[in-house]
KOLTI-448571 format. One record per residue (C-alpha): residue in one letter; x, y, z; residue number from 1. Coordinates in steps of 0.001 Angstrom, whole numbers, plus 524288, in hexadecimal, padded with zeros to 5 digits. Example, Ala and Ser with C-alpha at 12.3 -4.5 7.8 and 13.67 -1.06 7.14 Angstrom:
<sites>
+-----+-------+-------+-------+-----+
: res :    c1 :    c2 :    c3 :   n :
+-----+-------+-------+-------+-----+
:   A : 8300C : 7EE6C : 81E78 :   1 :
:   S : 83566 : 7FBDC : 81BE4 :   2 :
+-----+-------+-------+-------+-----+
</sites>
This chain:
<sites>
+-----+-------+-------+-------+-----+
: res :    c1 :    c2 :    c3 :   n :
+-----+-------+-------+-------+-----+
:   M : 93E55 : D642D : 53E03 :   1 :
:   N : 93B27 : D5608 : 54417 :   2 :
:   Y : 939F1 : D4C1A : 53CD6 :   3 :
:   R : 92CC2 : D3E4C : 53CE3 :   4 :
:   A : 92F58 : D30C7 : 53764 :   5 :
:   E : 92695 : D313C : 52A35 :   6 :
:   P : 92069 : D24C8 : 5287C :   7 :
:   A : 928F6 : D1F5D : 51F11 :   8 :
:   F : 93436 : D2004 : 5277C :   9 :
:   Q : 92D1C : D1C4C : 5351A :  10 :
:   D : 933D8 : D0FC9 : 532D2 :  11 :
:   R : 93F89 : D161F : 52ED5 :  12 :
:   S : 949C7 : D0D4D : 5395E :  13 :
:   R : 94286 : D01E5 : 538F2 :  14 :
:   V : 94A37 : D0398 : 528BF :  15 :
:   I : 95773 : D0725 : 52CED :  16 :
:   N : 9566A : CFB64 : 5356A :  17 :
:   E : 951AA : CF15A : 52B91 :  18 :
:   A : 95D35 : CF6EF : 5234F :  19 :
:   L : 96664 : CF47B : 52B2B :  20 :
:   E : 9629A : CE58E : 52E62 :  21 :
:   K : 9612D : CE528 : 51ECD :  22 :
:   N : 96DE8 : CEB80 : 51E8F :  23 :
:   R : 96ACE : CF655 : 51621 :  24 :
:   Q : 971AF : D02E1 : 5173E :  25 :
:   T : 96B9E : D0A91 : 52054 :  26 :
:   A : 96FD9 : D19F0 : 5253B :  27 :
:   F : 96F89 : D285A : 52DAD :  28 :
:   L : 96BEF : D3047 : 5262C :  29 :
:   S : 96C5D : D3D79 : 52D84 :  30 :
:   H : 9697A : D495E : 52911 :  31 :
:   S : 9628E : D56D3 : 52E9C :  32 :
:   H : 9537C : D52E9 : 5317D :  33 :
:   K : 95297 : D6224 : 5280B :  34 :
:   D : 955BF : D5AA7 : 51C47 :  35 :
:   Y : 94B0A : D5043 : 51CAE :  36 :
:   E : 9476C : D5111 : 51088 :  37 :
:   L : 9553D : D4D51 : 50C82 :  38 :
:   V : 95824 : D433B : 51560 :  39 :
:   R : 94B9E : D3C77 : 510F1 :  40 :
:   R : 9513B : D3D42 : 50268 :  41 :
:   V : 95D27 : D3983 : 50584 :  42 :
:   Q : 95840 : D2C31 : 50D16 :  43 :
:   A : 95204 : D28D4 : 502D2 :  44 :
:   F : 95A64 : D295A : 4F920 :  45 :
:   L : 9616C : D2296 : 501D5 :  46 :
:   R : 95848 : D184F : 50300 :  47 :
:   D : 955F9 : D179C : 4F50B :  48 :
:   N : 9671E : D13C9 : 4F321 :  49 :
:   G : 963CC : D090A : 4FDE9 :  50 :
:   W : 96660 : D0E49 : 50BCD :  51 :
:   N : 95C06 : D11AD : 5186E :  52 :
:   V : 95F26 : D1BD4 : 51DB0 :  53 :
:   Y : 95AB2 : D21A4 : 52AE4 :  54 :
:   V : 9543A : D2E21 : 53022 :  55 :
:   D : 9530C : D3282 : 53D09 :  56 :
:   W : 94779 : D399C : 53A46 :  57 :
:   Q : 942A5 : D2BE2 : 53491 :  58 :
:   D : 9426B : D24A4 : 540F8 :  59 :
:   E : 9376B : D24E6 : 54A35 :  60 :
:   S : 940EE : D22B2 : 55431 :  61 :
:   M : 947BD : D3043 : 555CB :  62 :
:   P : 943C4 : D371A : 55F68 :  63 :
:   T : 93B06 : D41DC : 55CAB :  64 :
:   S : 943AD : D4CCA : 5635E :  65 :
:   T : 9534D : D4B11 : 561CC :  66 :
:   N : 9597F : D4465 : 56E4E :  67 :
:   R : 96343 : D3BF8 : 57232 :  68 :
:   E : 95B59 : D30FB : 56E81 :  69 :
:   T : 95A43 : D34DD : 55F08 :  70 :
:   A : 96C11 : D3760 : 5600B :  71 :
:   K : 96A9E : D2939 : 564F5 :  72 :
:   K : 96232 : D2373 : 55975 :  73 :
:   I : 9699B : D2C07 : 54FAF :  74 :
:   K : 9751C : D269F : 5538A :  75 :
:   D : 96FE2 : D182E : 553F5 :  76 :
:   K : 96CA7 : D1B4A : 545A0 :  77 :
:   I : 97831 : D216A : 54073 :  78 :
:   L : 97F42 : D1441 : 5486A :  79 :
:   K : 97827 : D0B14 : 5459E :  80 :
:   L : 97546 : D0EFC : 534A9 :  81 :
:   D : 97F57 : D0B73 : 528FA :  82 :
:   W : 980C0 : D194C : 523F6 :  83 :
:   F : 97FC9 : D26C5 : 52BB2 :  84 :
:   L : 97D3F : D2D8C : 51F62 :  85 :
:   F : 97E2D : D4090 : 52218 :  86 :
:   L : 97375 : D46F4 : 51AA8 :  87 :
:   A : 97FC0 : D546C : 51BC8 :  88 :
:   T : 97550 : D5E36 : 51696 :  89 :
:   Q : 9732A : D6CE0 : 51BB7 :  90 :
:   N : 96B6E : D695D : 52928 :  91 :
:   S : 971C9 : D5EEF : 52C07 :  92 :
:   M : 97FDF : D669A : 52E19 :  93 :
:   V : 978B2 : D70A1 : 53589 :  94 :
:   S : 9702E : D6282 : 53D9E :  95 :
:   R : 9728E : D5EE2 : 54BCE :  96 :
:   W : 97199 : D512F : 5484D :  97 :
:   C : 9797E : D4EE4 : 53B6D :  98 :
:   P : 98685 : D5405 : 53EA2 :  99 :
:   W : 9853E : D49D0 : 54CC6 : 100 :
:   E : 98014 : D3FA1 : 544CD : 101 :
:   I : 98A7F : D3EA3 : 53A6C : 102 :
:   G : 99530 : D3F85 : 545E9 : 103 :
:   Y : 98E73 : D34E1 : 54C04 : 104 :
:   A : 98F0A : D2A53 : 53F31 : 105 :
:   D : 99BAE : D2EAB : 53E11 : 106 :
:   G : 9A12C : D28A2 : 54A24 : 107 :
:   V : 99846 : D1C28 : 54B39 : 108 :
:   K : 996BA : D1A49 : 53A7F : 109 :
:   P : 9A489 : D1579 : 53111 : 110 :
:   I : 9A606 : D2408 : 52BAF : 111 :
:   S : 9A1CA : D1D38 : 51EB2 : 112 :
:   N : 99242 : D1911 : 52225 : 113 :
:   I : 99311 : D28ED : 52473 : 114 :
:   I : 98C8A : D2F08 : 51806 : 115 :
:   V : 989B5 : D3E8B : 5145B : 116 :
:   I : 9801A : D4271 : 50BFC : 117 :
:   P : 9831A : D509C : 50784 : 118 :
:   T : 97938 : D58F6 : 5025B : 119 :
:   T : 97A08 : D6467 : 4FAE9 : 120 :
:   D : 970D7 : D7271 : 4FADE : 121 :
:   Q : 96BC4 : D78EA : 4EEDA : 122 :
:   S : 97951 : D8342 : 4EEAA : 123 :
:   G : 98026 : D75AD : 4EF1C : 124 :
:   K : 986FF : D7591 : 4FE7A : 125 :
:   T : 98B18 : D67FB : 500F8 : 126 :
:   H : 98447 : D67C0 : 51054 : 127 :
:   G : 98FC9 : D6043 : 518EE : 128 :
:   S : 99B12 : D63E8 : 522E5 : 129 :
:   E : 9A969 : D5ED8 : 52198 : 130 :
:   Y : 9A782 : D5484 : 52982 : 131 :
:   L : 99DE3 : D4F30 : 521D9 : 132 :
:   D : 9A851 : D4BF2 : 51956 : 133 :
:   L : 9AAAB : D40FB : 51F19 : 134 :
:   Y : 9A32D : D36C7 : 51C42 : 135 :
:   R : 99D4C : D329D : 50D19 : 136 :
:   R : 992F7 : D3858 : 50706 : 137 :
:   I : 986BC : D365A : 4FD70 : 138 :
:   E : 988A4 : D3E28 : 4EFD2 : 139 :
:   H : 988A3 : D3B81 : 4E139 : 140 :
:   G : 99032 : D323E : 4DB04 : 141 :
:   S : 990DE : D2CDD : 4CF3B : 142 :
:   S : 99A03 : D2231 : 4C5A0 : 143 :
:   P : 99B1A : D1F01 : 4B9DF : 144 :
:   T : 98F56 : D1664 : 4BB94 : 145 :
:   K : 98788 : D1C56 : 4C628 : 146 :
:   S : 9806C : D28B5 : 4CDB7 : 147 :
:   A : 97D26 : D2713 : 4D8E7 : 148 :
:   Y : 97D1B : D2A4C : 4E845 : 149 :
:   A : 98D12 : D27A2 : 4ECD1 : 150 :
:   V : 99250 : D27C5 : 4F9B1 : 151 :
:   F : 9A172 : D2EA6 : 4FB3F : 152 :
:   D : 9AC16 : D301E : 5032A : 153 :
:   P : 9B19D : D3CBB : 5086D : 154 :
:   R : 9B736 : D42F9 : 4FD3C : 155 :
:   A : 9B5A4 : D375B : 4F3BF : 156 :
:   Q : 9B348 : D37E3 : 4E787 : 157 :
:   R : 9AB4D : D2A69 : 4E537 : 158 :
:   G : 9A1ED : D2484 : 4EC33 : 159 :
:   T : 99BA4 : D18B6 : 4EDE3 : 160 :
:   F : 98BB4 : D1765 : 4E95F : 161 :
:   L : 983FD : D17ED : 4F43D : 162 :
:   E : 97BBC : D0D92 : 4F199 : 163 :
:   S : 98705 : D034E : 4EFC8 : 164 :
:   I : 98BC8 : D0C4E : 4FEB4 : 165 :
:   H : 98A77 : CFE71 : 50A13 : 166 :
:   R : 98CB7 : CFEE2 : 5187C : 167 :
+-----+-------+-------+-------+-----+
</sites>
């Protein structure tokens, strides 16, 4: 399914460029286009936590059909933005592009700037391959004074609250 930019997202590249100029957190969200509604919710959640998140189908400069230019633009965004986020869903795990994107990110970004957003289906199954366990992940966490989403290192019991994450 091919999605075109919606009016609210037409200037998404401009928003990301402004965020970079103002030294705000920016992120590339790797996802399956089949998870359209979930992507929109994740993007809104992260925006509410101070992040500017790039989603390729919101970028009007992207070619309408996938080609070499698509790959170049994706690589440029992954390299340019602060963070690489991988939305691990059943759809992204069988995607042809998502594993390629995280592989590329692994080669050009510090491992500390790659974060997996795991999902669980209705049967309780968490989606993701073994290689995703190499990266930090966003999960719900709590402290004696707070309960919110946090970023955890692989196999760590302690995390850093999302709003406290810095480049």
